[in-house]
N, C-alpha and C positions, 0 to 999 in steps of 0.2 A: 319484522318484515314478513314472517310466515303468516301471522294473523292478518296482516294487511292484504297479502295475496289471496287469502281465503275469501275475503269479502269483495275483492275486486273482480269484475267480469273478465273472464279469460277470452282472449282473441281466438276465434274458432277457424280462422283462415287456414290453419295448418292441416286440418283434417281433410278438406277437399283436395289439397295439394298432395297429401300422402296417398289418397285414393287414386288421383290422376297418375301418380308415378306407378302405383301397383297395377293399374290398367295397362300402362305401357309395358311393364315387365311381362304381364300376361300375354299381350299381343306379340311381343318379341319371342317369348318361349314358344308360342304356337307357330310362328314363322320358322323358327329354328327347327322344330320337330318336323314340320312339313318339308323343309329343305332336305332333311336326311332321307326322305323317301325318293329323292332324285326324280321328281316328275318333270313335266315340260316347263314348269315355272321355277325350277331349281334356282337359277340365278336371281330371279325376281325375289324369291324368299330370302336369299342371302342379303340382297340389297335392303330389303325391308328391315332386317335385324339391325343393320347399320343405321338406318333412319330412326328406328325406335331408340337407339342409344343417344342420338342427338336430342330427341324429344325428352328423354330421361334427364339429360344434362340441363335442359331448359327448366324443368320442374325443380330440379335440385337447386339451381341458382335462385329461383323464386323463394324456396324454403329458407335458404341461408340468408338471403336479403331480409326476409321477414323476421328471422331470429334476431338480426341486428337492430331492427327498427320497431319491433313490437314491445310495448311496455310490460304487459303481463302475458306470459305464454301458458298454454294449458298444462304443460309439465316442464321439467327442467330443460333449460336451453341446451345443455350438454347432451341430454337424452334425445332431443329433437335432432340435433346435429349428427349424433351417432347413428340414429335410425335412418335418416335420409341418405347419409353417406354410405351406409351398408347396402341400401337399396340401389344406389347409383353404381357401387362396385359390382353388383350383380349384372346390371345392364352392360357395364364395361366388359365383363367376362364373356357374356354372350357374343359381343362384337369380336372378342379375341378368338372365339371358336370360328367365326366366319373368316377372320384374317388367316387363320391356320389352314382352313379348307382351301382358300384361294391361293395362298402361298405354295402349298404342296400339291395343288391341283387334284384334290381328292374328289372322286365322283362315285365311290362305292363305300358303303358304311356297313359295319357289322351289326348283327341283331342286338348285341350288347350296347353298341353306341346308340341305337334307336331306343333301347330300353332306358338308358340313362337320360335321353332326351324326354322320354315319357315322365321320368322322375322330375325333370326340370319343369315340365308343364304342370305336374301335380303340385310342386312347390309354389309355382306362380299363382295357381288357383287358390291355394291355401293362404298365401300372402295377401291376395286381394280380399279374401274373406276376413282376414284378421284386421286389415286396415279399415274396413267398413265398420267393424265393431269397436274400434279404438275410441271414438267420441264418448261412448258410455262405458268407460273402463271398469268401473265397479260392478255394474250390472252384468257385463259380459266377461268378467274375469275367468270364470270356469271354462267357458268355450275358448277363450283366447289361450288359456293354458293347454287345452286339448290340441288346439291347432299347432302350437309350437312343438308339442310332442309328436304330432303327425309329420311335421316337416323333418324332425330328427329321424323318424323311422324311414322316410324316403331317402334321407342322406345315407343311412346305413345300407339300404337296398342299392343305392347308386354305387357305394363302395364295393359291394359284393359283385355287381356287374362289371365294375372297373377291373377288379382282380381276375375275374373269370375271362373277360374279354382280352385283357393284356396277356394272360397265360396262353390263350388260344392263338393270339397274334404272334407271339414269340415262337410257338411250335410251328406255325405255318411259314414263318420267315427264316427259321434256323437254317434250312437248306436251300433257301431261295435268295431273293434280293434283300440285303440288310436295310436298304432304303425304305422298303415296305414297312418294316417294323418302326423305323423312325417316324415316318409319316403317320402311321396309325397311332403310335404312342402319343404323339402331339395332340391328336384329336381326343383321345381318351383323357389326357391330362387336362385339357381345356374344358371338357364337359364336366369333369370332376370338380374343377374350380368353380364352375357355375353353381353346382349343387351345394358346395361348401359355402358360397356366398349367400345363398338363400338360407342356409342354416344360421349364418351370422345374423341375418335379418330377424329370424325367429328368436335368436338369443337376445337381441336388442329389445324385442317386444316383451320377452319374458323378464328382462331386467326392469323395464318400465312397470310391469305388473308387480314385481317384488317391492319396488320403491314406493308405489303410489296406491296399492290396494291393501 
């Protein structure tokens, strides 16, 4: 079967779908980052993130349907499923940030929160770059490996901002309203989860590299 698959043409429909999903993640990350500046379009930006999550779900369904119906896939079906689901989890986490902001009526954000959102934008940009390179896996292996390492660096930077921001938040809240800490902590946690999910996407790409290059 392995030799048979080698000579069979691989269905290329998956790569445009991966890129579409990456574009949605990039747009959602940008809207989330802009929302944390709390400009006049604050609520519109939050709504946009929610809409982008719906768009991401649509692309995910297309990919999963294609996995079931395509005879020869460009790489292992399990890898395709794991990659698109990790991307979709990332969109879901960005929507959860918005839900937390709305639930707790947060309208002020720490510098560290905005810094973590900058990391999210950086991760989204790198993810889109990686997915554009995926069709030529062997030729782009080195750059793809570099991109996954860059995402991990951003994840580490996000962790540092999370720790620093949470410590400052606790210090401010210690003699004030405990609810302020709970609200801020929830936003920090949700932002960290987004960055972690982007790191999961990078891990999936790296796993594909190891298996197929």
